[in-house]
C-alpha atoms as one frame of an Amber mdcrd trajectory, in Angstrom:
protein
   0.000   0.000   0.000   2.867   2.343   0.858   4.520   1.646  -2.465   1.262
   2.434  -4.233   0.898   5.789  -2.472   4.529   6.638  -3.095   4.136   5.882
  -6.814   0.992   7.979  -7.052   2.681  10.956  -5.408   5.650  10.591  -7.740
   3.387  10.627 -10.830   1.533  13.697  -9.571   4.835  15.461  -8.967   5.976
  14.681 -12.498   2.681  15.920 -13.909   3.009  19.154 -11.951   6.522  19.653
 -13.281   5.430  18.921 -16.857   2.690  21.537 -16.560   5.117  24.209 -15.452
   4.620  27.066 -17.912   7.390  28.794 -19.849   8.359  32.315 -18.818  10.166
  35.260 -20.357  10.919  38.954 -19.875  10.683  41.854 -22.280  13.930  42.613
 -24.121  15.217  45.690 -25.943  16.126  44.914 -29.548  15.552  46.055 -33.128
  12.267  45.099 -34.768  10.885  45.341 -38.266   7.346  45.040 -39.557   7.106
  43.268 -42.877   4.662  41.929 -45.427   5.007  38.353 -46.632   5.282  37.729
 -50.361   5.992  34.744 -52.561   7.055  34.769 -56.166   9.578  33.868 -58.820
  12.880  35.085 -60.208  12.659  36.368 -63.763  15.230  37.525 -66.228  14.758
  41.228 -66.902  12.522  41.806 -69.964  11.890  38.058 -70.060   9.318  37.091
 -72.664   7.850  33.978 -74.239   8.357  33.706 -77.994   5.289  33.007 -80.155
   5.285  32.582 -83.960   3.352  35.046 -86.118   2.138  32.341 -88.527   1.082
  28.709 -88.367   3.067  25.903 -89.938   5.639  23.165 -89.514   8.814  24.070
 -87.628  11.441  23.559 -90.296  14.625  24.464 -88.452  15.777  25.504 -84.958
  18.763  27.830 -85.334  19.710  28.271 -81.648  20.238  26.144 -78.572  19.513
  26.771 -74.896  22.149  29.017 -73.354  22.967  30.869 -76.592  23.211  34.643
 -76.409  21.428  36.475 -79.231  21.083  40.012 -80.582  17.853  41.796 -81.437
  16.682  40.614 -84.855  18.699  37.382 -84.854  16.744  34.467 -86.405  15.768
  31.791 -83.901  13.635  29.369 -85.910  12.322  28.841 -89.437   8.782  27.748
 -90.301   7.954  25.936 -93.550   7.123  28.724 -96.025   7.008  27.307 -99.566
   3.616  28.898-100.286   4.818  32.239 -98.959   7.982  31.993-101.080   5.968
  31.354-104.249   3.623  34.220-103.408   6.587  36.557-102.979   8.041  35.404
-106.288   4.746  36.092-108.050   4.624  39.556-106.477   8.189  40.203-107.617
   7.333  39.181-111.195   4.250  41.427-111.159   6.303  44.329-109.815   8.926
  43.815-112.522   6.264  43.713-115.229   4.589  46.866-113.887   7.770  48.938
-113.741   7.608  52.217-115.642  10.753  51.369-117.597   9.204  48.068-118.718
   6.318  50.024-120.311   8.461  52.717-121.906   7.516  51.581-125.441   3.824
  52.278-124.791   4.678  55.766-123.585   6.995  56.355-126.559   4.196  55.343
-128.904   1.825  57.896-127.394   4.583  60.513-127.332   5.021  59.971-131.086
   1.265  60.388-131.534   1.464  63.723-129.651   4.268  64.926-131.913   2.344
  63.883-135.052  -0.824  65.627-133.821   1.189  68.755-133.018   2.727  68.730
-136.516  -0.701  68.289-138.083  -2.084  71.139-135.968   0.781  73.389-137.000
   0.256  72.548-140.689  -3.507  73.124-140.470  -2.818  76.429-138.718  -0.645
  77.610-141.640  -3.244  76.501-144.186  -5.971  78.355-142.269  -3.940  81.575
-142.222  -3.293  81.277-145.953  -6.962  80.642-146.702  -7.990  83.661-144.625
  -5.521  85.849-146.532  -6.973  84.606-149.809 -10.513  85.225-148.622  -9.500
  88.781-147.635  -8.452  89.313-151.293 -11.764  87.845-152.512 -10.040  84.643
-153.646 -11.616  81.266-152.945 -14.985  80.423-151.508 -16.579  80.629-148.080
 -16.884  76.856-147.961 -13.116  76.420-148.416 -12.444  78.815-145.510 -14.880
  76.961-143.252 -13.275  73.634-144.203  -9.838  74.990-143.203 -11.216  76.287
-139.893 -12.831  72.910-139.173  -9.629  71.040-140.061  -7.652  73.257-137.676
 -10.136  72.709-134.837  -9.967  68.944-135.414  -6.173  69.096-135.327  -6.254
  71.018-131.996  -8.671  68.471-130.548  -6.555  65.558-131.791  -3.462  67.108
-130.221  -5.213  67.559-126.870  -6.545  63.994-127.011  -3.056  62.621-127.677
  -1.694  64.503-124.635  -4.562  63.248-122.444  -3.990  59.653-123.580  -0.298
  59.963-122.745  -0.957  61.461-119.301  -3.661  58.890-118.506  -1.386  55.997
-119.480   1.478  57.426-117.431  -0.779  57.816-114.365  -2.083  54.297-114.820
   1.426  52.868-115.160   2.632  54.839-112.131  -0.291  53.565-110.047   0.171
  49.977-111.220   3.911  50.120-110.517   3.379  51.543-107.020   0.667  48.994
-106.276   2.891  46.144-107.479   5.806  47.382-105.337   3.508  47.640-102.323
   2.176  44.125-102.917   5.764  42.908-103.121   6.579  44.602 -99.806   3.502
  43.028 -98.189   4.418  39.627 -99.567   8.028  39.976 -98.393   6.811  41.077
 -94.960   4.547  38.045 -94.736   7.413  35.850 -95.862   9.634  37.339 -93.125
   7.023  36.283 -90.563   8.037  32.669 -91.255  11.387  33.477 -89.639  11.021
  33.771 -85.850  13.433  36.448 -84.620  14.624  37.680 -81.240  13.023  40.916
 -80.039  15.940  41.837 -77.760  19.591  41.330 -76.916  19.533  38.446 -74.466
  19.851  34.757 -73.804  17.909  31.673 -74.884  16.714  30.087 -71.634  14.410
  27.443 -73.031  13.539  25.857 -76.391   9.960  24.606 -76.168   9.457  23.026
 -79.605  11.479  20.726 -81.854  11.947  20.506 -85.604   8.977  18.975 -87.382
   6.374  20.013 -84.803   3.265  21.933 -85.796   3.099  25.456 -84.347   0.527
  28.239 -84.439  -0.011  31.745 -83.081  -0.849  30.372 -79.595   2.148  28.016
 -79.417   5.058  29.093 -77.193   8.315  28.076 -78.863  11.062  29.619 -76.689
  11.876  31.668 -73.598  14.215  34.659 -73.997  15.453  37.156 -71.426  18.320
  39.363 -70.336  21.589  37.459 -70.089  22.783  38.951 -66.804  20.092  40.999
 -65.041  17.313  39.387 -62.988  14.301  40.743 -61.097  11.843  39.495 -58.475
   8.178  39.170 -59.339   6.342  38.882 -56.018   2.686  38.280 -55.180   1.272
  40.315 -52.276  -2.155  39.726 -50.728  -4.765  42.444 -51.319  -5.000  43.089
 -47.549  -1.322  44.090 -47.420  -0.798  45.865 -50.738  -1.710  49.350 -49.430
   1.406  49.276 -47.228   3.829  48.344 -50.014   5.626  51.180 -51.809   8.588
  51.555 -54.187  11.912  51.879 -52.414  11.118  49.449 -49.573  13.663  46.796
 -48.631  13.005  43.142 -49.459  14.658  40.220 -47.666  14.349  36.888 -49.454
  15.559  33.332 -49.483  15.810  30.745 -52.227  15.581  26.960 -52.091  18.720
  26.870 -54.238  20.641  28.781 -51.524  19.239  27.417 -48.267  20.214  29.303
 -45.129  21.187  32.475 -46.981  19.276  35.747 -47.054  19.510  38.156 -49.998
  18.410  41.754 -50.265  16.338  43.504 -52.926  14.406  46.756 -53.314  10.844
  47.334 -54.547  10.750  49.454 -57.712   7.233  48.837 -59.039   3.785  48.013
 -57.663   1.414  46.917 -60.416  -2.024  48.486 -59.782  -4.176  45.695 -61.264
  -5.283  42.879 -58.964  -5.328  39.265 -60.061  -8.973  38.398 -59.411  -8.297
  34.676 -59.251  -5.610  34.853 -56.521  -6.767  38.178 -54.988  -3.161  39.386
 -55.049  -1.043  42.142 -56.611   2.259  41.811 -58.461   5.216  43.685 -56.958
   8.522  43.917 -58.820  11.884  44.295 -57.059  15.515  44.476 -58.140  18.419
  42.742 -56.402  20.726  44.682 -54.086  22.699  41.584 -53.122  22.179  38.554
 -55.327  23.366  34.970 -55.665  26.292  34.318 -58.005  24.158  32.175 -60.321
  20.463  32.640 -61.123  17.962  31.062 -63.480  14.491  32.205 -64.576  11.441
  30.878 -62.718  13.236  29.988 -59.462  10.733  30.289 -56.596  11.326  32.562
 -53.625   9.751  33.615 -50.343  10.300  37.179 -49.194   9.481  39.753 -46.550
   8.926  43.342 -47.653  10.077  45.595 -44.801   7.361  48.163 -44.095   8.813
  49.844 -40.969  11.835  49.366 -38.725  12.609  50.535 -35.190  15.794  50.257
 -33.167  15.976  49.599 -29.416  12.331  48.680 -29.089  10.916  46.871 -26.038
   9.746  43.512 -27.398   8.309  40.176 -26.298   7.780  36.946 -28.253   4.468
  36.976 -30.137   3.283  33.754 -28.483   3.242  35.560 -25.103   0.617  38.002
 -26.354  -2.930  37.099 -25.334  -5.973  38.296 -27.309  -3.757  40.760 -29.225
  -3.475  43.202 -26.280  -2.877  41.309 -22.992  -0.035  39.463 -21.241   0.032
  37.141 -18.200   2.493  37.719 -15.344   3.965  35.029 -13.113   1.429  36.106
 -10.497  -1.424  35.109 -12.828  -2.203  38.767 -13.371  -3.638  39.718 -16.780
  -2.189  43.044 -17.906  -3.360  45.142 -20.830  -0.508  46.400 -23.049  -0.231
  48.722 -26.002   1.507  47.118 -28.978   3.455  48.607 -31.872   5.408  46.906
 -34.651   5.075  43.177 -35.192   7.090  40.628 -37.117   6.626  36.886 -37.366
   8.507  36.313 -34.034   8.318  39.476 -31.909   5.907  42.240 -31.000   6.788
  45.736 -29.762   5.330  46.835 -26.411   4.700  50.582 -26.280   3.052  50.794
 -22.854   1.906  48.650 -19.917   5.020  46.523 -19.333   8.579  46.843 -17.994
  11.709  44.794 -18.586  11.680  43.520 -15.012   8.266  41.852 -15.161   8.238
  38.099 -15.706   5.666  36.868 -18.214   4.054  33.457 -18.464   3.390  31.860
 -21.829  -0.383  31.417 -22.297  -1.607  27.843 -22.605  -2.589  27.195 -26.195
C-alpha cells in the first residue's frame, strides 16, 4: 500500500513539473514590420516567344544558353507557299515597272508629236486661206473647211496629250501597287522566320523541328543574359502598405540558409482576381552568383523598422493586447510593430516583469 501511495505521489509530482509554464521577460532589440510575399525570379525583360504564322517548324537555329542580338533568327517555319507568293509579287512588280512600259509611252509621245505637226500645218493653211478670202479669192466653204480642219487638229493634239498622261498615271499607279504588294508579300514571308526581339539569352527551347506550331504556341523563352528581377505576389489586404523603395529580404531553395536583399521598384495596380493578389517587382541589391528564370522565392517586404524597441515573443501576447504575469495577473498592453517572431510593447510593461506563456 505504501509503495502504491509513493508511486501515485511521484506521478503527480511529475505531472506538476510537466505543466510548469514557460516564462520570459521583455527585451530591448531592433524590430521590423514586414509583409510576406511569394514569387519567382525572372530575367529582366523576359518574354515567351510566339510565332506570327502557323506551320511546320522547319529548323531551330539556336540552342539553350545561346546569347542572341535583337533581330537574330531563332527558328524557321515551312514557307514554300509564302515563297511562291513573294516570287509572283516580284514578277508582277517587274512587269509593272515604268521602264518596262516605256515603249507604250513612246508610242503615245510619237502620236502627240504627229498631232502637233498636223495642228501646225492646219494652222498655216488656215492663215493662208484667210488671206486669200480677204483678197476675194476662194470660196466661203473652203475657208470653213480649213477652220474645221484646224479645230480637229487642236482636238486631236489635246486627245493625244490626255492619252499619254492617262497611261502614265495608270502605269505609275500599277507600278506603285505592285511594289507595295511585293513589300507586303516579303513582310509576310519574313514572318516565317522567328526572330529575337531583344539582346539576351535563350533560356528554353519549347518546340522541336517537325512540330506543328501556331499563333498560340510558345516556342522559346528569352530574357536578359545577366540581369534578374523578383516578381512577387502580395495579398490584397497588405498591398496598401507596399511602396517603391522598400527593402526586401528573401531566401531561395537553391541557396538554403542564406538571405539576400532587394528593393521594390514597381507596384502593379491591377489585382489578379483569381488569386486576390497584386504583383510587386523588385531588383536585387545583393544577389546569388548564379540565377535562373522561374526559381521560386519567399520574401518579406520591410514596411517599418525601429531600433531599441521593447519587445516580447508573439506567443506571449494574449488576445492581441494582454499578457500574463507570473502572479497570474492579466495586464493590458499597447503594442506597436510586429514581425513573425516578436511584438513591440509601447506601454503597460517593464523589462523587469516576468511573463508566463499562455496555454494554447
